[in-house]
C-alpha positions as CSV (number, residue, x, y, z in Angstrom):
1,M,59.0,10.5,11.1
2,T,62.4,10.6,12.8
3,L,65.2,12.9,11.9
4,I,68.7,11.3,11.8
5,W,71.8,13.3,11.5
6,A,74.4,11.8,9.3
7,A,78.0,12.9,8.3
8,A,78.4,14.5,5.0
9,G,79.8,12.3,2.3
10,L,80.4,14.5,-0.9
11,L,82.6,12.3,-3.3
12,A,84.7,13.8,-6.0
13,V,86.4,11.0,-8.0
14,A,90.1,11.6,-8.6
15,G,92.2,10.7,-11.6
16,A,92.4,7.2,-13.0
17,G,95.1,4.8,-11.9
18,S,95.6,1.5,-10.1
19,L,94.2,3.0,-6.9
20,A,92.1,6.1,-7.4
21,I,91.6,8.3,-4.2
22,A,88.2,10.0,-3.6
23,Q,88.0,13.2,-1.6
24,I,85.3,13.2,1.2
25,E,84.3,16.5,2.6
26,G,83.5,15.9,6.3
27,G,80.6,17.6,8.0
28,D,80.0,18.9,11.5
29,R,76.9,17.0,12.3
30,G,78.4,13.9,13.6
31,V,77.6,10.3,12.5
32,A,74.4,8.5,12.2
33,P,73.2,6.4,15.1
34,I,73.2,2.6,15.1
35,D,70.4,1.3,13.0
36,S,69.7,-2.3,12.3
37,S,66.0,-1.9,11.5
38,G,66.5,-3.1,7.9
39,S,64.7,-0.1,6.5
40,F,64.8,0.6,2.5
41,E,67.2,3.5,2.2
42,V,67.4,6.1,-0.6
43,S,70.3,8.5,-0.2
44,G,71.8,11.5,-2.2
45,I,68.5,13.4,-2.9
46,N,69.4,17.1,-3.6
47,V,66.7,19.6,-2.7
48,D,66.5,23.4,-3.2
49,I,63.3,24.9,-1.9
50,R,62.2,28.4,-1.3
51,A,59.3,29.5,1.1
52,K,58.3,32.5,3.3
53,T,60.2,31.2,6.5
54,A,63.1,28.9,7.1
55,E,61.1,26.3,8.7
56,A,58.6,26.2,5.8
57,A,61.4,25.9,3.4
58,R,62.8,23.1,5.4
59,L,59.6,21.1,5.7
60,G,59.0,21.6,2.0
61,G,62.4,20.1,1.3
62,W,61.8,17.0,3.3
63,R,58.5,16.7,1.5
64,E,60.1,16.8,-1.8
65,A,62.8,14.4,-0.7
66,Q,60.1,11.9,0.3
67,R,58.4,12.2,-3.2
68,R,61.7,11.8,-5.0
69,G,62.9,9.0,-2.8
70,W,59.7,7.0,-3.3
71,R,60.0,7.4,-7.1
72,M,63.7,6.2,-6.9
73,L,62.9,3.2,-4.7
74,S,59.9,2.3,-6.9
75,Q,62.1,2.3,-10.0
76,R,64.8,0.4,-8.2
77,L,62.3,-2.4,-7.1
78,G,60.5,-2.8,-10.3
79,G,57.5,-0.7,-9.2
80,G,57.3,1.6,-12.2
81,G,58.3,4.9,-10.4
82,G,54.7,6.0,-9.6
83,S,53.9,8.7,-6.9
84,L,51.9,8.6,-3.6
85,P,50.0,11.2,-1.7
86,D,51.9,12.9,1.0
87,S,49.7,11.3,3.7
88,T,50.6,8.0,2.5
89,L,54.3,8.8,2.4
90,D,54.2,10.1,6.0
91,S,52.9,6.7,7.2
92,I,55.7,4.7,5.4
93,V,58.7,6.9,5.9
94,S,60.6,6.1,9.2
95,G,63.3,8.6,8.9
96,I,65.0,11.4,7.1
97,V,69.0,11.4,6.9
98,V,70.4,14.9,6.7
99,E,73.6,14.3,4.8
100,N,74.3,18.1,4.3
101,E,72.1,21.0,4.6
102,E,72.2,25.0,4.4
103,I,69.4,27.0,5.9
104,G,68.7,30.6,4.9
105,P,65.8,33.1,5.9
106,N,63.6,31.7,3.0
107,R,65.7,29.0,1.3
108,Y,66.7,25.5,2.1
109,V,69.4,23.7,0.2
110,A,70.4,20.1,1.2
111,R,71.3,16.6,0.3
112,L,69.0,14.2,2.1
113,G,68.4,10.4,2.4
114,V,65.0,8.7,3.1
115,L,64.4,5.7,5.2
116,F,61.1,3.7,4.2
117,D,59.6,1.1,6.5
118,R,60.3,-2.2,4.9
119,A,57.1,-3.9,5.7
120,R,54.8,-1.1,4.7
121,A,56.7,-0.2,1.5
122,G,57.2,-3.8,0.5
123,Q,53.4,-4.4,0.6
124,L,52.8,-1.2,-1.7
125,L,55.6,-2.4,-4.2
126,G,54.8,-6.1,-3.9
127,V,58.2,-7.1,-2.8
128,G,59.5,-8.8,0.5
129,G,63.2,-8.2,0.1
130,N,66.3,-9.2,-2.0
131,S,65.9,-12.1,-4.4
132,L,69.6,-12.7,-4.2
133,R,70.9,-13.3,-0.7
134,S,74.2,-14.5,0.5
135,P,74.9,-17.1,3.3
136,P,75.6,-15.6,6.8
137,L,78.9,-13.9,6.7
138,L,81.0,-13.1,9.8
139,V,82.4,-9.6,9.6
140,I,85.8,-9.2,11.1
141,P,86.7,-5.4,10.7
142,V,90.5,-4.7,10.8
143,Q,91.9,-1.2,11.3
144,V,95.5,-0.5,10.9
145,S,96.5,2.9,12.4
146,G,100.2,3.8,13.3
147,G,101.4,0.4,12.3
148,V,99.0,-1.3,14.9
149,A,96.3,-3.6,13.7
150,Q,93.1,-3.8,15.8
151,V,89.8,-5.6,15.6
152,F,87.8,-5.6,18.9
153,E,90.7,-4.8,21.3
154,T,89.3,-1.2,21.4
155,R,86.2,0.4,19.8
156,T,87.8,1.6,16.6
157,E,86.1,4.0,14.1
158,W,86.0,1.2,11.5
159,Q,84.1,-1.0,14.0
160,K,81.6,1.8,14.8
161,A,81.0,2.4,11.0
162,W,80.1,-1.2,10.5
163,A,77.6,-1.0,13.4
164,R,76.1,2.0,12.0
165,Y,75.7,0.8,8.5
166,R,72.0,0.0,7.5
167,T,72.0,-3.5,5.7
168,G,68.3,-3.4,4.6
169,N,69.2,-2.8,1.0
170,S,72.1,-5.1,0.8
171,A,72.2,-8.7,-0.6
172,I,74.8,-9.6,2.0
173,D,73.7,-11.3,5.2
174,Y,76.2,-9.7,7.6
175,V,76.8,-11.2,11.0
176,R,78.3,-8.3,13.1
177,P,79.8,-9.2,16.4
178,S,79.2,-6.8,19.3
179,G,82.9,-6.8,20.3
180,T,81.9,-7.7,24.0
181,G,82.8,-10.7,26.1
182,P,85.2,-13.2,24.4
183,D,85.0,-11.5,20.9
184,A,88.2,-9.5,21.6
185,L,90.1,-12.8,22.4
186,L,88.6,-15.0,19.5
187,L,88.5,-12.5,16.6
188,T,91.9,-10.8,16.5
189,A,94.1,-9.5,13.7
190,S,96.2,-12.6,14.1
191,Q,93.3,-15.0,13.5
192,I,92.8,-13.8,9.9
193,H,96.2,-15.1,9.0
194,R,95.5,-18.7,10.3
195,P,94.3,-21.1,7.5
196,G,93.4,-24.0,9.7
197,R,89.8,-24.8,8.9
198,G,89.2,-26.7,12.1
199,W,89.4,-23.6,14.3
200,W,87.6,-21.5,11.8
201,R,84.7,-24.0,11.8
202,T,84.5,-23.7,15.5
203,L,84.4,-19.7,15.4
204,L,81.8,-19.8,12.6
205,D,79.7,-22.2,14.4
206,G,79.7,-20.0,17.5
207,F,78.4,-17.0,15.5
208,G,76.1,-18.9,13.3
209,A,78.0,-17.9,10.1
210,A,78.9,-20.0,7.1
211,D,81.9,-18.0,6.0
212,V,84.0,-14.9,7.0
213,I,84.6,-11.4,5.2
214,I,87.5,-9.3,6.4
215,P,87.1,-5.7,5.5
216,R,90.4,-4.0,6.2
217,V,91.4,-0.3,6.4
218,T,94.9,1.3,6.8
219,L,94.8,4.9,7.9
220,T,97.8,7.3,6.8
221,R,97.8,10.7,8.4
222,Q,99.7,13.4,6.5
223,W,100.2,15.5,9.6
224,P,98.4,16.0,13.0
225,G,95.0,17.2,12.4
226,G,95.5,17.4,8.6
227,P,94.4,15.0,5.8
228,V,93.9,11.3,6.3
229,I,94.0,8.7,3.5
230,G,92.2,5.4,4.1
231,T,93.4,2.4,2.0
232,F,90.5,-0.1,2.0
233,E,90.8,-3.8,1.3
234,A,87.8,-6.1,0.8
235,R,89.0,-9.6,1.8
236,H,87.2,-13.0,2.0
237,G,87.5,-16.4,3.5
238,P,89.9,-18.2,5.8
239,D,92.7,-17.7,3.4
240,N,92.3,-13.9,3.6
241,R,91.9,-13.6,-0.1
242,L,91.9,-10.1,-1.6
243,I,88.8,-9.2,-3.8
244,S,89.4,-5.5,-4.4
245,R,90.9,-2.4,-3.0
246,F,90.4,1.6,-3.1
247,A,91.4,4.6,-1.3
248,L,89.5,7.5,0.0
249,R,90.7,10.8,1.5
250,V,89.5,13.4,4.0
251,A,90.9,16.8,4.6
252,R,90.8,16.7,8.4
253,T,91.2,14.3,11.1
254,D,87.8,14.9,12.7
255,A,86.2,13.7,9.5
256,I,87.4,10.3,9.9
257,P,83.8,9.0,10.7
258,A,82.8,10.2,7.3
259,L,85.6,8.5,5.7
260,M,84.6,5.2,7.3
261,D,80.9,5.5,6.4
262,A,81.8,6.0,2.9
263,G,84.2,3.1,3.0
264,V,81.6,0.7,4.4
265,R,79.2,1.7,1.5
266,R,81.9,1.0,-1.1
267,M,82.7,-2.3,0.7
268,D,79.2,-3.4,0.5
269,E,79.0,-2.7,-3.3
270,I,82.3,-4.8,-3.7
271,Y,80.8,-7.6,-1.8
272,E,77.5,-7.5,-3.6
273,G,79.3,-7.6,-6.9
274,A,81.5,-10.6,-5.8
275,L,78.3,-12.4,-4.7
276,R,76.7,-11.8,-8.2
277,S,79.7,-12.9,-10.0
278,G,80.1,-16.1,-7.9
279,I,83.4,-15.0,-6.1
280,L,81.7,-14.8,-2.7
281,R,81.3,-18.7,-2.2
282,P,81.7,-20.4,1.1
283,D,84.8,-22.6,1.3
284,P,83.6,-26.2,1.1
285,L,86.2,-27.1,3.7
286,L,84.4,-25.0,6.3
287,T,81.4,-27.3,6.1
288,F,83.5,-30.5,5.7
289,E,82.5,-33.6,7.8
290,P,84.9,-36.4,8.1
291,P,83.7,-39.6,6.4
292,V,82.6,-42.5,8.3
293,A,85.1,-45.4,8.6
294,E,84.4,-48.5,6.6
295,G,84.3,-50.6,9.8
296,E,81.8,-48.3,11.5
297,E,79.5,-48.3,8.5
298,E,79.4,-52.2,8.6
299,L,78.8,-51.9,12.3
300,I,75.9,-49.7,11.9
301,E,74.4,-51.9,9.2
302,E,74.5,-55.0,11.5
303,L,72.6,-53.2,14.4
304,P,69.2,-54.7,15.2
305,T,66.4,-52.4,14.5
306,E,65.3,-52.0,18.1
307,L,68.7,-50.5,19.0
308,V,68.8,-47.7,16.3
309,I,68.2,-44.4,18.1
310,D,65.8,-41.9,16.6
311,P,68.0,-39.1,15.3
312,F,65.4,-36.6,16.6
313,T,66.2,-37.5,20.3
314,M,69.9,-38.8,20.0
315,P,71.6,-37.0,22.9
316,A,75.3,-37.7,21.8
317,S,75.0,-36.2,18.4
318,G,74.0,-32.6,19.5
319,S,74.0,-30.0,16.7
320,V,74.4,-26.2,16.6
321,I,71.6,-24.5,14.9
322,S,71.0,-20.9,14.1
323,I,67.5,-19.3,14.8
324,Q,66.5,-16.1,13.2
325,F,63.7,-14.3,15.2
326,D,62.0,-11.0,15.3
327,T,63.3,-8.5,18.1
328,P,61.2,-5.3,18.0
329,N,62.3,-4.4,21.5
330,V,64.8,-5.5,24.3
331,S,62.2,-7.6,26.1
332,S,61.5,-9.8,22.9
333,V,65.4,-10.8,23.0
334,S,65.0,-12.3,26.5
335,A,61.6,-13.8,25.7
336,G,62.9,-15.5,22.5
337,E,65.8,-17.0,24.5
338,A,63.6,-18.2,27.3
339,A,61.3,-19.8,24.8
340,L,64.0,-21.8,23.2
341,R,65.6,-22.9,26.5
342,G,62.2,-24.3,27.6
343,I,62.2,-26.8,24.8
344,P,63.4,-30.2,25.9
345,G,66.8,-31.1,24.4
346,V,68.0,-27.6,24.2
347,R,71.4,-27.2,26.1
348,S,71.9,-23.5,25.4
349,A,70.4,-20.5,23.6
350,A,72.3,-17.3,23.3
351,T,71.9,-14.3,21.0
352,T,74.9,-13.8,18.7
353,S,73.8,-11.1,16.3
354,L,71.4,-8.4,17.8
355,A,69.3,-6.2,15.6
356,L,66.7,-4.3,17.7
357,G,63.7,-3.4,15.5
358,G,64.8,-6.1,13.0
359,T,65.7,-9.8,12.8
360,S,68.4,-11.2,15.3
361,V,70.2,-14.5,15.2
362,M,70.3,-16.8,18.1
363,R,72.7,-19.9,18.5
364,V,71.1,-22.9,19.8
365,Q,72.8,-26.1,20.9
366,Y,70.3,-28.9,20.6
367,D,70.5,-32.6,21.4
368,G,69.3,-33.9,18.1
369,G,68.8,-32.7,14.4
370,Q,67.3,-29.6,12.9
371,P,64.0,-31.4,12.0
372,G,63.5,-32.4,15.5
373,L,63.9,-28.8,16.7
374,A,61.6,-27.5,14.0
375,A,59.0,-30.0,15.1
376,A,59.3,-28.9,18.7
377,L,58.8,-25.2,17.8
378,T,55.9,-25.9,15.7
379,A,54.3,-27.9,18.4
380,R,54.7,-24.8,20.6
381,G,52.9,-22.4,18.3
382,W,55.8,-21.0,16.2
383,Q,55.7,-20.7,12.5
384,V,59.1,-22.2,11.2
385,Q,60.8,-21.8,8.0
386,A,63.8,-24.1,7.4
387,G,67.1,-23.6,5.7
388,E,70.4,-25.2,5.6
389,G,71.5,-24.9,9.3
390,V,69.2,-22.1,9.9
391,L,65.5,-21.7,11.2
392,R,63.4,-18.7,10.8
393,I,60.8,-18.5,13.5
394,T,57.8,-16.2,13.8
395,R,54.8,-16.1,16.3
396,A,51.6,-17.6,14.6
397,A,48.8,-15.1,14.4
398,P,46.2,-15.7,17.0
399,A,43.1,-17.7,16.0
400,A,39.9,-15.6,15.6
401,P,37.5,-16.3,18.5
402,P,34.5,-18.7,17.6
403,P,31.2,-16.8,16.8
404,A,28.8,-16.6,19.8
405,P,25.8,-19.1,19.6
406,P,22.5,-17.7,18.7
407,A,20.2,-17.1,21.8
408,E,17.6,-19.6,22.4
409,P,14.1,-18.5,22.3
410,G,12.8,-17.6,25.7
411,A,16.3,-17.4,27.3
412,D,15.6,-13.9,28.4
413,G,12.5,-14.7,30.2
414,A,10.2,-13.8,27.3
415,E,7.6,-16.2,25.9
416,P,8.6,-18.0,22.7
């Protein structure tokens, strides 16, 4: 079980209005490390445990958080809210997130979060993930501070918060660029104001996404080192359409990471609500294909059968296909790219969305169609699940060895 320190995020909702401001009390523990493992997360569990020693009280608080977290997760996913033995919980809990804690000589008071391993917890609950899932959405996090809008030109606190956020419980399929290489040149604050669908299609194809979301935050500092107000806007699509906005406030400048973490969580709730209400739909013009001219259709119909090219091997109509594959460690990323590059017809294979310990996305340029690539992967021992423009590949389980033949009588030198 891993302990993960997280920034405190106590929210006190302010008065009503067109833009309510919530106060966030920043902690001194720092922010959570980057985690893209896709674990089930249950947060906001308050514990108050007394024991003979501080260490025993702390361990008892973590145990109690595991029990309450499992009941909350079970109820959320339709499992009835039953309990499990502590030994079983120890095997499925992958981490404890300390949101805030106070330790005394014989008392432990804290607000904790619990991370459950998705595969093991899903087997016990009989679920495999979210039933409602969005198409892949490219995230362009825009931070405006001091009148300057930035995306990937520098590592902003807003970008770091999106990298830290655990998406295991979300129905949104986020494609989060790393900000390295050409990302700072292609994904800029000016790009979000360009409505031209042609260039947007090129960008989205490069990242294996179907649409774009633009979470934007504007920071307003009251005075140096003093309170900071963040105005958050959830935007969507090439037209930069506003879905919702809200504001959060922290009392000190050094609590900005806590402000950003709380803003990302609220943003995710907004985008999930937009998905359920049908607002978060991909722009049909982003997948628009020009119709074939009438003369070209007649010419294709008049071609003799022996001249028609198999679409699986057509070199001139190469396509870009997104490949989702498991990456438990760094070596699996290179191994997956090498396996795709070894398939005839694959021009390039590069990972565009990296999630160590989870599922990464690779962009593959292939001389042919998606069915042809799926057939080639299946022939090389991969299990393939096909979607629209996306293939999910996993390694097939090794076949069991055949049973050893029975020994013939007399084979060991003995008389039959």
